[in-house]
ZABA-7246 format. One record per residue: residue in one letter; x, y, z of N, C-alpha, C in turn; residue number from 1. Coordinates in steps of 0.001 Angstrom, whole numbers, always signed. Layout:
<sites>
+------+---------+---------+---------+---------+---------+---------+---------+---------+---------+-----+
: rest :     nxx :     nyy :     nzz :    caxx :    cayy :    cazz :     cxx :     cyy :     czz :  nr :
+------+---------+---------+---------+---------+---------+---------+---------+---------+---------+-----+
:    A :       X :       Y :       Z :       X :       Y :       Z :       X :       Y :       Z : NUM :
...
+------+---------+---------+---------+---------+---------+---------+---------+---------+---------+-----+
</sites>
This chain:
<sites>
+------+---------+---------+---------+---------+---------+---------+---------+---------+---------+-----+
: rest :     nxx :     nyy :     nzz :    caxx :    cayy :    cazz :     cxx :     cyy :     czz :  nr :
+------+---------+---------+---------+---------+---------+---------+---------+---------+---------+-----+
:    M :  -80611 :  -33038 :  +44269 :  -81424 :  -33879 :  +43417 :  -82724 :  -34263 :  +44126 :   1 :
:    E :  -82630 :  -34525 :  +45443 :  -83838 :  -34871 :  +46199 :  -84880 :  -33764 :  +46116 :   2 :
:    F :  -84443 :  -32526 :  +46236 :  -85358 :  -31388 :  +46195 :  -86024 :  -31304 :  +44819 :   3 :
:    L :  -85263 :  -31453 :  +43768 :  -85798 :  -31425 :  +42410 :  -86807 :  -32552 :  +42213 :   4 :
:    E :  -86437 :  -33755 :  +42586 :  -87311 :  -34915 :  +42389 :  -88592 :  -34824 :  +43220 :   5 :
:    A :  -88553 :  -34106 :  +44327 :  -89745 :  -33946 :  +45157 :  -90788 :  -33036 :  +44498 :   6 :
:    H :  -90360 :  -32187 :  +43559 :  -91272 :  -31186 :  +43005 :  -91492 :  -31266 :  +41501 :   7 :
:    I :  -90593 :  -31923 :  +40787 :  -90665 :  -31927 :  +39327 :  -90777 :  -33359 :  +38822 :   8 :
:    D :  -91692 :  -33567 :  +37916 :  -91892 :  -34874 :  +37307 :  -90919 :  -35037 :  +36130 :   9 :
:    P :  -90328 :  -36218 :  +35966 :  -89398 :  -36420 :  +34848 :  -90013 :  -36167 :  +33470 :  10 :
:    S :  -91324 :  -36185 :  +33371 :  -91957 :  -35922 :  +32070 :  -91990 :  -34425 :  +31735 :  11 :
:    D :  -91734 :  -33551 :  +32721 :  -91692 :  -32113 :  +32466 :  -90517 :  -31767 :  +31561 :  12 :
:    R :  -90683 :  -30756 :  +30726 :  -89591 :  -30241 :  +29886 :  -88865 :  -29159 :  +30674 :  13 :
:    I :  -87550 :  -29319 :  +30860 :  -86750 :  -28428 :  +31707 :  -85753 :  -27638 :  +30870 :  14 :
:    L :  -85710 :  -26334 :  +31126 :  -84636 :  -25493 :  +30619 :  -83745 :  -25168 :  +31808 :  15 :
:    D :  -82522 :  -25646 :  +31769 :  -81555 :  -25405 :  +32836 :  -80693 :  -24205 :  +32437 :  16 :
:    L :  -80748 :  -23142 :  +33230 :  -79972 :  -21944 :  +32916 :  -78491 :  -22225 :  +33129 :  17 :
:    G :  -77703 :  -21861 :  +32148 :  -76263 :  -22123 :  +32169 :  -75920 :  -23227 :  +31188 :  18 :
:    V :  -74654 :  -23308 :  +30863 :  -74190 :  -24337 :  +29930 :  -74281 :  -25708 :  +30585 :  19 :
:    E :  -74195 :  -26744 :  +29772 :  -74240 :  -28107 :  +30316 :  -73208 :  -28240 :  +31428 :  20 :
:    N :  -73600 :  -28941 :  +32484 :  -72757 :  -29069 :  +33667 :  -72992 :  -30439 :  +34285 :  21 :
:    P :  -72210 :  -30822 :  +35277 :  -72391 :  -32151 :  +35880 :  -73811 :  -32391 :  +36411 :  22 :
:    F :  -74470 :  -31334 :  +36935 :  -75808 :  -31547 :  +37474 :  -76838 :  -31741 :  +36362 :  23 :
:    S :  -76715 :  -31012 :  +35252 :  -77660 :  -31232 :  +34149 :  -77471 :  -32636 :  +33569 :  24 :
:    K :  -76243 :  -33120 :  +33545 :  -75999 :  -34495 :  +33092 :  -76643 :  -35498 :  +34052 :  25 :
:    M :  -76540 :  -35220 :  +35352 :  -77151 :  -36094 :  +36356 :  -78676 :  -36097 :  +36205 :  26 :
:    M :  -79262 :  -34934 :  +35903 :  -80709 :  -34882 :  +35692 :  -81104 :  -35770 :  +34517 :  27 :
:    R :  -80337 :  -35714 :  +33439 :  -80632 :  -36567 :  +32279 :  -80514 :  -38045 :  +32637 :  28 :
:    E :  -79508 :  -38388 :  +33440 :  -79334 :  -39779 :  +33871 :  -80525 :  -40257 :  +34687 :  29 :
:    R :  -81223 :  -39320 :  +35340 :  -82422 :  -39644 :  +36126 :  -83694 :  -39484 :  +35292 :  30 :
:    N :  -83521 :  -39450 :  +33969 :  -84616 :  -39419 :  +32994 :  -85380 :  -38104 :  +32916 :  31 :
:    F :  -84784 :  -37013 :  +33373 :  -85391 :  -35705 :  +33161 :  -85062 :  -35253 :  +31743 :  32 :
:    K :  -86005 :  -34538 :  +31125 :  -85811 :  -33989 :  +29778 :  -85263 :  -32574 :  +29936 :  33 :
:    V :  -83960 :  -32408 :  +29729 :  -83261 :  -31160 :  +30049 :  -82525 :  -30615 :  +28827 :  34 :
:    D :  -82685 :  -29319 :  +28615 :  -81855 :  -28579 :  +27670 :  -81192 :  -27459 :  +28462 :  35 :
:    N :  -80013 :  -27074 :  +28043 :  -79288 :  -25975 :  +28697 :  -79264 :  -24753 :  +27799 :  36 :
:    T :  -79104 :  -23590 :  +28434 :  -78862 :  -22385 :  +27651 :  -77440 :  -22470 :  +27110 :  37 :
:    S :  -77097 :  -21569 :  +26216 :  -75827 :  -21706 :  +25503 :  -74707 :  -20817 :  +26031 :  38 :
:    G :  -74865 :  -20268 :  +27215 :  -73800 :  -19443 :  +27783 :  -73959 :  -17967 :  +27501 :  39 :
:    E :  -75093 :  -17575 :  +26927 :  -75331 :  -16161 :  +26657 :  -75407 :  -15373 :  +27967 :  40 :
:    D :  -75151 :  -14089 :  +27881 :  -75227 :  -13215 :  +29050 :  -76702 :  -12943 :  +29326 :  41 :
:    L :  -77244 :  -13570 :  +30335 :  -78671 :  -13459 :  +30633 :  -79063 :  -12085 :  +31159 :  42 :
:    D :  -78103 :  -11276 :  +31562 :  -78417 :   -9889 :  +31909 :  -78817 :   -9106 :  +30662 :  43 :
:    L :  -78201 :   -9434 :  +29542 :  -78415 :   -8688 :  +28302 :  -79392 :   -9365 :  +27344 :  44 :
:    N :  -79560 :  -10676 :  +27491 :  -80367 :  -11428 :  +26541 :  -81201 :  -12471 :  +27282 :  45 :
:    T :  -82486 :  -12171 :  +27457 :  -83373 :  -13114 :  +28154 :  -84198 :  -13952 :  +27182 :  46 :
:    E :  -83861 :  -13902 :  +25914 :  -84628 :  -14611 :  +24889 :  -84766 :  -16107 :  +25188 :  47 :
:    A :  -83741 :  -16720 :  +25747 :  -83761 :  -18165 :  +26000 :  -84908 :  -18571 :  +26929 :  48 :
:    V :  -85285 :  -17714 :  +27865 :  -86341 :  -18068 :  +28824 :  -87720 :  -17624 :  +28356 :  49 :
:    Q :  -87782 :  -16973 :  +27210 :  -89048 :  -16445 :  +26712 :  -89735 :  -17393 :  +25741 :  50 :
:    T :  -89498 :  -18674 :  +25889 :  -90121 :  -19683 :  +25045 :  -91109 :  -20506 :  +25867 :  51 :
:    S :  -92170 :  -20928 :  +25228 :  -93158 :  -21761 :  +25921 :  -92879 :  -23246 :  +25715 :  52 :
:    T :  -91714 :  -23570 :  +25174 :  -91325 :  -24965 :  +24946 :  -91146 :  -25722 :  +26266 :  53 :
:    Y :  -90788 :  -25018 :  +27318 :  -90469 :  -25637 :  +28605 :  -91524 :  -25260 :  +29634 :  54 :
:    N :  -91830 :  -26202 :  +30529 :  -92730 :  -25856 :  +31627 :  -91993 :  -25727 :  +32958 :  55 :
:    V :  -90682 :  -25982 :  +32955 :  -89856 :  -25814 :  +34152 :  -88554 :  -25122 :  +33759 :  56 :
:    V :  -88132 :  -24178 :  +34581 :  -86794 :  -23612 :  +34456 :  -86047 :  -23947 :  +35738 :  57 :
:    T :  -84822 :  -24443 :  +35591 :  -83963 :  -24657 :  +36745 :  -82789 :  -23683 :  +36648 :  58 :
:    A :  -82369 :  -23217 :  +37807 :  -81249 :  -22264 :  +37870 :  -80456 :  -22582 :  +39128 :  59 :
:    F :  -79429 :  -23374 :  +38971 :  -78619 :  -23793 :  +40114 :  -77351 :  -22954 :  +40155 :  60 :
:    E :  -77281 :  -22075 :  +41135 :  -76125 :  -21193 :  +41326 :  -75911 :  -20309 :  +40095 :  61 :
:    I :  -76971 :  -19638 :  +39653 :  -76917 :  -18756 :  +38485 :  -77222 :  -17308 :  +38857 :  62 :
:    F :  -78274 :  -17078 :  +39617 :  -78760 :  -15718 :  +39845 :  -77775 :  -14815 :  +40579 :  63 :
:    E :  -76899 :  -15381 :  +41358 :  -75912 :  -14555 :  +42070 :  -74898 :  -13928 :  +41110 :  64 :
:    H :  -74765 :  -14481 :  +39921 :  -73813 :  -13968 :  +38931 :  -74397 :  -12842 :  +38074 :  65 :
:    L :  -75698 :  -12639 :  +38154 :  -76353 :  -11647 :  +37313 :  -76455 :  -10306 :  +38022 :  66 :
:    V :  -76268 :   -9247 :  +37272 :  -76451 :   -7904 :  +37812 :  -77938 :   -7661 :  +38052 :  67 :
:    A :  -78782 :   -8154 :  +37146 :  -80221 :   -7910 :  +37226 :  -81012 :   -9218 :  +37093 :  68 :
:    P :  -81008 :  -10063 :  +38122 :  -81735 :  -11330 :  +38016 :  -83240 :  -11146 :  +37835 :  69 :
:    Y :  -83773 :  -10004 :  +38241 :  -85202 :   -9739 :  +38066 :  -85611 :   -9877 :  +36601 :  70 :
:    N :  -84789 :   -9376 :  +35688 :  -85123 :   -9412 :  +34268 :  -85340 :  -10839 :  +33772 :  71 :
:    V :  -84490 :  -11746 :  +34177 :  -84643 :  -13143 :  +33771 :  -85879 :  -13734 :  +34432 :  72 :
:    L :  -86018 :  -13548 :  +35739 :  -87148 :  -14122 :  +36468 :  -88485 :  -13630 :  +35932 :  73 :
:    A :  -88583 :  -12362 :  +35597 :  -89838 :  -11802 :  +35105 :  -90162 :  -12279 :  +33688 :  74 :
:    N :  -89150 :  -12627 :  +32903 :  -89356 :  -13025 :  +31505 :  -89537 :  -14520 :  +31296 :  75 :
:    I :  -89365 :  -15324 :  +32327 :  -89532 :  -16774 :  +32189 :  -90984 :  -17081 :  +31831 :  76 :
:    K :  -91188 :  -17861 :  +30778 :  -92533 :  -18252 :  +30357 :  -92985 :  -19561 :  +31004 :  77 :
:    A :  -92057 :  -20364 :  +31489 :  -92414 :  -21617 :  +32164 :  -93216 :  -21288 :  +33421 :  78 :
:    N :  -93999 :  -22260 :  +33890 :  -94819 :  -22009 :  +35082 :  -94240 :  -22593 :  +36372 :  79 :
:    K :  -93058 :  -23221 :  +36282 :  -92401 :  -23772 :  +37467 :  -90935 :  -23362 :  +37458 :  80 :
:    L :  -90402 :  -23139 :  +38658 :  -89004 :  -22731 :  +38805 :  -88392 :  -23468 :  +39989 :  81 :
:    V :  -87229 :  -24044 :  +39769 :  -86420 :  -24608 :  +40849 :  -85084 :  -23900 :  +40775 :  82 :
:    A :  -84708 :  -23247 :  +41870 :  -83470 :  -22462 :  +41857 :  -82747 :  -22595 :  +43182 :  83 :
:    T :  -81431 :  -22461 :  +43107 :  -80609 :  -22381 :  +44315 :  -79732 :  -21143 :  +44208 :  84 :
:    V :  -79463 :  -20558 :  +45364 :  -78549 :  -19411 :  +45449 :  -77702 :  -19565 :  +46708 :  85 :
:    P :  -76487 :  -19011 :  +46683 :  -75701 :  -18981 :  +47915 :  -76248 :  -17880 :  +48821 :  86 :
:    L :  -76268 :  -18167 :  +50083 :  -76711 :  -17177 :  +51060 :  -75543 :  -16309 :  +51493 :  87 :
:    K :  -75847 :  -15066 :  +51792 :  -74837 :  -14137 :  +52291 :  -74409 :  -14592 :  +53686 :  88 :
:    L :  -73106 :  -14689 :  +53876 :  -72565 :  -15087 :  +55178 :  -71921 :  -13876 :  +55832 :  89 :
:    W :  -72277 :  -13624 :  +57057 :  -71741 :  -12454 :  +57755 :  -70244 :  -12567 :  +57993 :  90 :
:    F :  -69709 :  -13763 :  +57964 :  -68296 :  -13964 :  +58270 :  -67435 :  -14198 :  +57033 :  91 :
:    S :  -68006 :  -13965 :  +55848 :  -67248 :  -14208 :  +54622 :  -67721 :  -13236 :  +53550 :  92 :
:    S :  -66784 :  -12654 :  +52817 :  -67152 :  -11722 :  +51756 :  -67637 :  -12482 :  +50530 :  93 :
:    A :  -68278 :  -11776 :  +49600 :  -68809 :  -12385 :  +48391 :  -67688 :  -13025 :  +47574 :  94 :
:    Y :  -68027 :  -14131 :  +46921 :  -67048 :  -14876 :  +46133 :  -66652 :  -14096 :  +44883 :  95 :
:    R :  -65358 :  -14102 :  +44577 :  -64858 :  -13468 :  +43359 :  -63620 :  -14208 :  +42872 :  96 :
:    S :  -63760 :  -14817 :  +41702 :  -62603 :  -15445 :  +41065 :  -61729 :  -14342 :  +40491 :  97 :
:    K :  -60442 :  -14466 :  +40673 :  -59515 :  -13471 :  +40130 :  -59113 :  -13802 :  +38687 :  98 :
:    T :  -59437 :  -15019 :  +38239 :  -59020 :  -15431 :  +36899 :  -60169 :  -15575 :  +35905 :  99 :
:    D :  -61399 :  -15742 :  +36386 :  -62545 :  -15950 :  +35495 :  -63589 :  -14879 :  +35759 : 100 :
:    M :  -63745 :  -13943 :  +34819 :  -64688 :  -12831 :  +34980 :  -66130 :  -13303 :  +35164 : 101 :
:    R :  -66470 :  -14476 :  +34628 :  -67847 :  -14968 :  +34736 :  -68091 :  -15694 :  +36050 : 102 :
:    D :  -67034 :  -15986 :  +36776 :  -67161 :  -16726 :  +38030 :  -67026 :  -15772 :  +39216 : 103 :
:    R :  -67976 :  -14835 :  +39275 :  -68006 :  -13852 :  +40352 :  -69449 :  -13664 :  +40796 : 104 :
:    H :  -69617 :  -13403 :  +42066 :  -70955 :  -13185 :  +42600 :  -71233 :  -11691 :  +42717 : 105 :
:    F :  -72213 :  -11224 :  +41968 :  -72658 :   -9848 :  +42124 :  -73588 :   -9749 :  +43325 : 106 :
:    H :  -74347 :  -10834 :  +43574 :  -75268 :  -10901 :  +44715 :  -74938 :  -12135 :  +45535 : 107 :
:    E :  -75020 :  -12019 :  +46817 :  -75202 :  -13169 :  +47695 :  -76368 :  -12763 :  +48568 : 108 :
:    F :  -77424 :  -13541 :  +48499 :  -78711 :  -13158 :  +49050 :  -78893 :  -13562 :  +50498 : 109 :
:    E :  -79703 :  -12804 :  +51207 :  -80345 :  -13303 :  +52409 :  -81622 :  -13950 :  +51912 : 110 :
:    D :  -82145 :  -14930 :  +52636 :  -83315 :  -15657 :  +52130 :  -84484 :  -14725 :  +51819 : 111 :
:    W :  -84743 :  -13747 :  +52668 :  -85871 :  -12845 :  +52457 :  -85682 :  -12000 :  +51195 : 112 :
:    Q :  -84424 :  -11677 :  +50855 :  -84174 :  -10892 :  +49644 :  -84520 :  -11704 :  +48390 : 113 :
:    F :  -84111 :  -12955 :  +48377 :  -84417 :  -13803 :  +47225 :  -85919 :  -14041 :  +47132 : 114 :
:    D :  -86569 :  -14275 :  +48273 :  -88023 :  -14442 :  +48290 :  -88716 :  -13212 :  +47706 : 115 :
:    W :  -88275 :  -12043 :  +48112 :  -88878 :  -10797 :  +47657 :  -88669 :  -10608 :  +46156 : 116 :
:    L :  -87469 :  -10898 :  +45677 :  -87165 :  -10823 :  +44253 :  -88109 :  -11726 :  +43461 : 117 :
:    L :  -88296 :  -12943 :  +43929 :  -89193 :  -13879 :  +43244 :  -90628 :  -13367 :  +43248 : 118 :
:    E :  -91080 :  -12868 :  +44391 :  -92436 :  -12335 :  +44502 :  -92648 :  -11173 :  +43526 : 119 :
:    K :  -91685 :  -10251 :  +43482 :  -91797 :   -9096 :  +42583 :  -91809 :   -9522 :  +41112 : 120 :
:    A :  -91160 :  -10645 :  +40795 :  -91094 :  -11140 :  +39424 :  -92282 :  -12034 :  +39071 : 121 :
:    G :  -93234 :  -12195 :  +40014 :  -94454 :  -12942 :  +39715 :  -94452 :  -14404 :  +40087 : 122 :
:    W :  -93614 :  -14785 :  +41030 :  -93528 :  -16187 :  +41464 :  -94072 :  -16342 :  +42878 : 123 :
:    T :  -94641 :  -17515 :  +43157 :  -95088 :  -17877 :  +44499 :  -94268 :  -19071 :  +44948 : 124 :
:    I :  -93555 :  -18916 :  +46039 :  -92712 :  -20008 :  +46551 :  -93596 :  -21046 :  +47217 : 125 :
:    K :  -93437 :  -22290 :  +46794 :  -94215 :  -23405 :  +47332 :  -93403 :  -24253 :  +48310 : 126 :
:    S :  -92072 :  -24215 :  +48168 :  -91218 :  -25020 :  +49041 :  -89835 :  -24383 :  +49105 : 127 :
:    R :  -89185 :  -24535 :  +50277 :  -87851 :  -23982 :  +50510 :  -86991 :  -25009 :  +51250 : 128 :
:    K :  -85693 :  -24875 :  +51054 :  -84756 :  -25706 :  +51824 :  -83428 :  -24973 :  +51917 : 129 :
:    K :  -82807 :  -25035 :  +53093 :  -81466 :  -24476 :  +53304 :  -80543 :  -25602 :  +53760 : 130 :
:    W :  -79259 :  -25460 :  +53449 :  -78298 :  -26433 :  +53947 :  -76939 :  -25771 :  +54125 : 131 :
:    T :  -76098 :  -26458 :  +54878 :  -74764 :  -25955 :  +55209 :  -73749 :  -26475 :  +54201 : 132 :
:    N :  -72522 :  -25947 :  +54307 :  -71432 :  -26386 :  +53451 :  -70188 :  -26590 :  +54307 : 133 :
:    P :  -70180 :  -27677 :  +55094 :  -69003 :  -27915 :  +55943 :  -67750 :  -28159 :  +55114 : 134 :
:    V :  -66641 :  -27678 :  +55601 :  -65347 :  -27927 :  +54963 :  -64434 :  -28582 :  +55992 : 135 :
:    N :  -63536 :  -29404 :  +55515 :  -62620 :  -30114 :  +56420 :  -61331 :  -29328 :  +56602 : 136 :
:    K :  -61473 :  -28163 :  +57223 :  -60322 :  -27324 :  +57524 :  -60435 :  -26869 :  +58965 : 137 :
:    L :  -59338 :  -26416 :  +59495 :  -59340 :  -25873 :  +60847 :  -59523 :  -24366 :  +60781 : 138 :
:    G :  -60176 :  -23814 :  +61776 :  -60327 :  -22368 :  +61834 :  -61722 :  -21955 :  +62257 : 139 :
:    F :  -61860 :  -20674 :  +62508 :  -63118 :  -20104 :  +62969 :  -64205 :  -20213 :  +61892 : 140 :
:    R :  -63903 :  -19766 :  +60669 :  -64906 :  -19813 :  +59603 :  -65300 :  -21241 :  +59223 : 141 :
:    P :  -64351 :  -22178 :  +59118 :  -64771 :  -23560 :  +58837 :  -65717 :  -24131 :  +59896 : 142 :
:    V :  -65502 :  -23782 :  +61147 :  -66412 :  -24251 :  +62206 :  -67793 :  -23643 :  +62002 : 143 :
:    L :  -67857 :  -22342 :  +61678 :  -69141 :  -21681 :  +61445 :  -69893 :  -22298 :  +60267 : 144 :
:    R :  -69165 :  -22794 :  +59282 :  -69809 :  -23396 :  +58106 :  -70551 :  -24692 :  +58447 : 145 :
:    Y :  -70230 :  -25305 :  +59564 :  -70961 :  -26499 :  +60005 :  -72365 :  -26155 :  +60478 : 146 :
:    F :  -72568 :  -24932 :  +60946 :  -73828 :  -24556 :  +61575 :  -74628 :  -23510 :  +60806 : 147 :
:    T :  -73969 :  -22783 :  +59913 :  -74612 :  -21675 :  +59214 :  -75032 :  -22106 :  +57820 : 148 :
:    P :  -76331 :  -22029 :  +57508 :  -76756 :  -22393 :  +56154 :  -76054 :  -21541 :  +55107 : 149 :
:    R :  -75591 :  -22175 :  +54048 :  -74875 :  -21502 :  +52973 :  -75689 :  -21461 :  +51680 : 150 :
:    Y :  -76551 :  -22446 :  +51485 :  -77303 :  -22538 :  +50240 :  -78797 :  -22544 :  +50515 : 151 :
:    Y :  -79535 :  -22036 :  +49535 :  -80975 :  -21877 :  +49654 :  -81612 :  -22349 :  +48354 : 152 :
:    A :  -82559 :  -23272 :  +48458 :  -83280 :  -23791 :  +47298 :  -84745 :  -23422 :  +47416 : 153 :
:    I :  -85348 :  -23116 :  +46270 :  -86779 :  -22835 :  +46243 :  -87424 :  -23607 :  +45098 : 154 :
:    Y :  -88668 :  -23959 :  +45311 :  -89545 :  -24398 :  +44237 :  -90660 :  -23371 :  +44195 : 155 :
:    A :  -90883 :  -22756 :  +43036 :  -91910 :  -21726 :  +42912 :  -92745 :  -21969 :  +41666 : 156 :
:    E :  -93945 :  -21420 :  +41712 :  -94838 :  -21493 :  +40568 :  -95238 :  -20075 :  +40178 : 157 :
:    R :  -95530 :  -19905 :  +38912 :  -95942 :  -18610 :  +38395 :  -97253 :  -18203 :  +39062 : 158 :
:    T :  -97318 :  -16976 :  +39541 :  -98517 :  -16486 :  +40233 :  -99660 :  -16313 :  +39249 : 159 :
+------+---------+---------+---------+---------+---------+---------+---------+---------+---------+-----+
</sites>
């Protein structure tokens, strides 16, 4: 929320990619004007982002689920983007739910890969932030999670 509030004014109109979720509700509680997409497959249908109704698109943990995130990024009509993605960890394989087909990661990015994808889609990154995801478990990988960034946030503007 701090990252979003540092770059986006509550008066901006936001399209949050994905169905309503706890974070979109939190944004509304902080007086942001937010609408969500309706759960359509954004790989096949980018119509939701092709409207000029919004000047900001947010995508929190969305692009890793898409086969072709470039298509969505290139078709966004808004001039501001705030997005987060999980970073690829050398000590852990990509996430895959065995029970929910939509809860699988097709991509887990290295920061430079996501930056390059955004650049190719016509975005200029203005701000970045990485953070870790410590877990309270014993073991080699849980210890590594204290020191290895797991998430990557960007604020970008249309070039």
